[in-house]
PLY file of the C-alpha trace (Angstrom):
ply
format ascii 1.0
element vertex 177
property float x
property float y
property float z
element edge 176
property int vertex1
property int vertex2
end_header
-0.11 -0.36 0.00
1.56 3.16 -1.17
1.79 5.89 1.32
1.85 9.63 0.19
4.08 11.89 2.97
5.36 15.01 1.44
4.62 14.18 -1.58
6.59 11.57 -1.40
5.62 7.73 -2.59
6.88 5.28 -0.10
7.19 1.38 -0.37
6.40 -1.05 1.40
7.02 -4.80 1.40
4.13 -7.10 2.43
4.79 -9.12 5.40
3.54 -11.67 7.64
4.16 -13.21 11.24
6.03 -15.75 11.25
7.44 -17.40 14.53
7.71 -15.91 17.85
10.42 -17.09 20.39
13.16 -16.06 22.90
15.93 -14.34 21.48
18.45 -16.57 23.23
21.36 -13.21 23.46
19.16 -10.93 24.39
17.02 -13.10 26.76
13.42 -11.06 24.97
10.36 -12.13 23.28
10.78 -11.77 19.46
8.04 -11.91 16.53
9.83 -12.93 13.55
8.12 -11.25 10.32
8.59 -12.44 6.81
7.93 -11.94 3.33
6.09 -14.13 0.82
9.77 -15.40 -0.23
11.50 -15.83 2.50
13.87 -13.21 1.00
13.70 -10.54 4.01
12.77 -11.02 7.60
12.48 -8.31 10.49
12.86 -9.23 14.11
10.41 -7.44 16.45
11.37 -8.01 20.08
8.64 -6.90 22.88
8.63 -7.35 26.62
7.53 -10.18 28.84
3.98 -9.16 29.14
3.49 -7.91 25.92
4.19 -11.81 24.82
1.55 -13.76 26.86
-1.19 -11.75 24.70
0.78 -11.99 21.89
1.40 -16.15 22.10
-2.02 -16.80 23.03
-2.80 -14.87 20.20
-0.37 -16.83 18.16
-1.35 -20.69 19.08
-4.84 -19.64 18.38
-6.93 -19.74 21.69
-8.75 -17.04 22.97
-7.67 -14.85 25.51
-10.87 -14.27 27.22
-11.53 -17.80 27.64
-15.57 -18.65 28.35
-16.60 -15.90 26.38
-17.82 -15.48 22.97
-17.22 -11.63 23.07
-15.93 -9.27 20.35
-12.64 -7.29 21.91
-13.30 -3.70 22.31
-11.28 -2.67 18.63
-13.40 -5.17 16.68
-16.71 -4.05 17.90
-16.05 -0.30 18.13
-15.11 -0.75 14.09
-17.92 -2.23 13.64
-20.29 0.16 15.23
-18.72 3.05 13.22
-19.14 0.75 10.11
-15.83 0.70 9.41
-13.22 -1.83 8.00
-9.52 -2.56 8.91
-7.84 -2.02 5.54
-3.93 -1.84 6.55
-1.41 -2.95 9.06
1.84 -0.63 8.27
5.02 -1.04 10.27
6.74 2.70 9.52
9.48 3.45 11.34
12.55 2.42 13.02
14.25 4.77 16.13
16.47 3.84 19.13
15.23 0.30 18.12
11.54 0.84 18.63
9.30 0.38 15.78
6.49 2.57 15.29
3.34 0.98 13.48
-0.08 1.90 12.64
-3.55 0.69 11.30
-5.66 2.13 8.50
-9.35 1.77 8.51
-11.62 3.17 5.86
-14.91 4.27 6.69
-18.33 3.55 4.34
-17.83 6.95 2.41
-14.14 5.97 1.85
-12.38 8.38 4.25
-9.20 6.75 5.97
-8.29 6.69 9.07
-4.49 6.50 10.29
-4.39 5.49 14.16
-0.62 4.87 15.67
-0.80 1.70 17.73
1.86 -0.04 20.16
3.80 -2.64 17.46
2.73 -5.41 18.91
-0.64 -4.51 18.87
-0.24 -3.99 14.93
1.31 -7.83 15.16
-1.81 -8.88 17.34
-4.43 -7.11 14.94
-2.58 -8.96 11.79
-3.17 -12.32 13.24
-6.55 -11.57 14.18
-7.94 -10.33 11.07
-5.73 -12.26 9.00
-4.10 -9.37 7.22
-0.23 -8.71 6.48
1.98 -6.28 7.86
3.26 -4.21 5.36
6.53 -2.76 6.15
8.33 0.61 4.83
11.43 -0.32 2.76
13.46 1.89 4.51
12.62 0.14 7.91
13.55 -3.33 6.58
16.38 -1.59 5.26
17.39 -0.16 8.68
16.05 -3.63 10.75
19.00 -5.12 8.75
21.47 -3.34 10.00
20.04 -3.40 13.75
23.67 -3.94 15.33
23.58 -7.56 16.44
27.00 -8.31 18.38
26.40 -9.35 22.18
27.55 -5.80 23.42
25.09 -3.97 22.02
22.28 -6.36 22.35
23.17 -6.24 26.40
23.06 -3.23 26.34
19.86 -2.55 25.02
18.87 -5.41 26.91
19.83 -3.46 30.01
17.97 0.17 29.02
14.72 -1.88 28.02
15.18 -3.72 31.65
15.28 -0.16 33.12
12.45 0.72 31.83
10.39 -2.33 32.27
11.30 -1.10 35.94
10.60 2.12 35.62
7.08 1.34 33.68
6.20 -1.31 36.80
7.19 0.20 39.85
4.73 1.01 42.46
4.25 4.92 43.36
3.04 3.50 47.20
6.32 1.82 47.38
8.86 4.74 46.86
8.88 5.88 50.62
9.33 2.66 52.26
12.85 2.83 51.56
15.35 5.17 53.60
17.40 7.35 51.64
0 1
1 2
2 3
3 4
4 5
5 6
6 7
7 8
8 9
9 10
10 11
11 12
12 13
13 14
14 15
15 16
16 17
17 18
18 19
19 20
20 21
21 22
22 23
23 24
24 25
25 26
26 27
27 28
28 29
29 30
30 31
31 32
32 33
33 34
34 35
35 36
36 37
37 38
38 39
39 40
40 41
41 42
42 43
43 44
44 45
45 46
46 47
47 48
48 49
49 50
50 51
51 52
52 53
53 54
54 55
55 56
56 57
57 58
58 59
59 60
60 61
61 62
62 63
63 64
64 65
65 66
66 67
67 68
68 69
69 70
70 71
71 72
72 73
73 74
74 75
75 76
76 77
77 78
78 79
79 80
80 81
81 82
82 83
83 84
84 85
85 86
86 87
87 88
88 89
89 90
90 91
91 92
92 93
93 94
94 95
95 96
96 97
97 98
98 99
99 100
100 101
101 102
102 103
103 104
104 105
105 106
106 107
107 108
108 109
109 110
110 111
111 112
112 113
113 114
114 115
115 116
116 117
117 118
118 119
119 120
120 121
121 122
122 123
123 124
124 125
125 126
126 127
127 128
128 129
129 130
130 131
131 132
132 133
133 134
134 135
135 136
136 137
137 138
138 139
139 140
140 141
141 142
142 143
143 144
144 145
145 146
146 147
147 148
148 149
149 150
150 151
151 152
152 153
153 154
154 155
155 156
156 157
157 158
158 159
159 160
160 161
161 162
162 163
163 164
164 165
165 166
166 167
167 168
168 169
169 170
170 171
171 172
172 173
173 174
174 175
175 176
């Protein structure tokens, strides 16, 4: 799906979720995207909490057990009479992917929503749609520094961010300074 941004056409490569594993070096879950010819692959590292919902969807189990209710996103787009038309990975900055979904209304108006990359991968599985990866992102992803030292630094930074994300403000006053 070409996208017009600042008057220029961007090229996208259609990819599908190929696999899900634990990166032995980074000790983090990773989603693998591959194109139909399996010439290109893009690793998407995610944190442990995100991996649970992804793994449940990837193996085909409904995350909301014993209910046949639709997820909020599906209910919302049906209620708004819209259709999910595309899932895109549009950027890579400091090792973090940026993603969006495109929705089309009955009148043909297209709406772009930025989503977390894991949400984009989940939608790809849920709606059986390919992920369109910007060709520049593909080039950047293939040149990621994959040596152990770089991954170790990135892993430490991610662990710190995860620590901060899960920090309970109520526990902060419990320790003497």
